C-alpha positions as CSV (number, residue, x, y, z in Angstrom):
1,M,61.6,-34.3,-29.1
2,G,58.0,-33.3,-29.5
3,R,56.7,-30.0,-30.3
4,S,55.2,-27.9,-27.6
5,K,51.6,-26.7,-27.4
6,Y,52.8,-23.1,-28.5
7,D,54.6,-24.5,-31.5
8,E,51.5,-26.4,-32.6
9,E,49.3,-23.3,-32.2
10,A,51.8,-21.1,-34.1
11,A,51.9,-23.8,-36.9
12,A,48.1,-23.8,-37.0
13,V,48.0,-20.0,-37.3
14,A,50.6,-20.1,-40.1
15,R,48.6,-22.8,-42.0
16,A,45.4,-20.8,-41.6
17,V,47.1,-17.6,-43.0
18,S,48.6,-19.6,-45.9
19,V,45.2,-21.1,-46.8
20,G,43.5,-17.7,-46.6
21,E,46.0,-16.2,-48.9
22,D,45.7,-19.1,-51.4
23,E,42.0,-18.8,-51.4
24,A,42.0,-15.1,-51.9
25,G,44.3,-15.5,-55.0
26,A,46.5,-12.7,-53.8
27,D,48.7,-11.2,-56.5
28,Y,51.2,-8.8,-55.0
29,E,52.8,-5.8,-56.8
30,E,56.6,-5.6,-56.7
31,P,56.7,-2.1,-54.9
32,K,54.3,-3.2,-52.3
33,V,56.3,-6.4,-51.7
34,R,59.6,-4.4,-51.3
35,R,57.8,-2.0,-48.9
36,A,56.3,-4.9,-46.9
37,I,59.8,-6.5,-46.6
38,V,61.3,-3.2,-45.3
39,H,58.5,-2.9,-42.8
40,T,58.8,-6.5,-41.7
41,R,62.6,-6.0,-41.1
42,Q,61.9,-2.9,-39.0
43,D,59.3,-4.9,-37.0
44,V,61.7,-7.7,-36.4
45,V,64.4,-5.2,-35.2
46,I,61.8,-3.7,-32.8
47,V,60.8,-7.1,-31.4
48,V,64.4,-8.2,-30.9
49,S,65.0,-4.9,-29.1
50,Y,62.1,-5.5,-26.8
51,L,63.2,-9.1,-26.1
52,S,66.7,-7.9,-25.4
53,S,65.5,-5.3,-23.0
54,L,63.1,-7.8,-21.3
55,N,66.0,-10.2,-21.0
56,K,68.2,-7.6,-19.2
57,Q,65.3,-6.8,-16.8
58,V,64.8,-10.5,-16.1
59,R,68.5,-10.9,-15.3
60,I,68.5,-7.9,-12.9
61,V,65.3,-9.4,-11.2
62,K,67.1,-12.7,-10.9
63,W,70.1,-11.2,-9.1
64,L,67.9,-9.1,-6.8
65,I,65.9,-12.2,-5.9
66,I,69.2,-14.1,-5.1
67,L,70.5,-11.2,-3.1
68,V,67.2,-11.1,-1.0
69,V,67.3,-14.8,-0.5
70,L,70.9,-14.6,0.7
71,M,70.0,-11.8,3.1
72,L,67.1,-13.7,4.5
73,I,69.3,-16.7,5.1
74,V,71.8,-14.5,7.0
75,I,69.0,-12.9,9.0
76,A,67.4,-16.4,9.8
77,S,70.7,-17.8,10.8
78,K,71.4,-14.9,13.3
79,M,67.8,-15.2,14.8
80,R,68.2,-19.0,15.5
81,P,68.7,-19.7,19.2
82,Q,72.0,-21.1,20.0
C-alpha cells in the first residue's frame, strides 16, 4: 500500500530537520537532552489528550447526525400522501 500525500510531506519535513541538525553540527549537553525528553513527553500527553477529546466530540456529533436523519425520515414518511 502506498504512502499518502501527508506521509510524504511529514517525511520530507523530518528529512529537512535531520539535515539541518547535521549541518549545524549540534552537540547537545546531557541536562538539556533530559529536559527536552521530559518536555517532549509532556507535549505528547497533551496532544493525545486533545485527540481523545476531539474523538469524543466527533462521536457525539455522529450520533446527533444519525438521530436527525432518522427524525427527518420519520417526518418525511408521515408527510407522504397515502
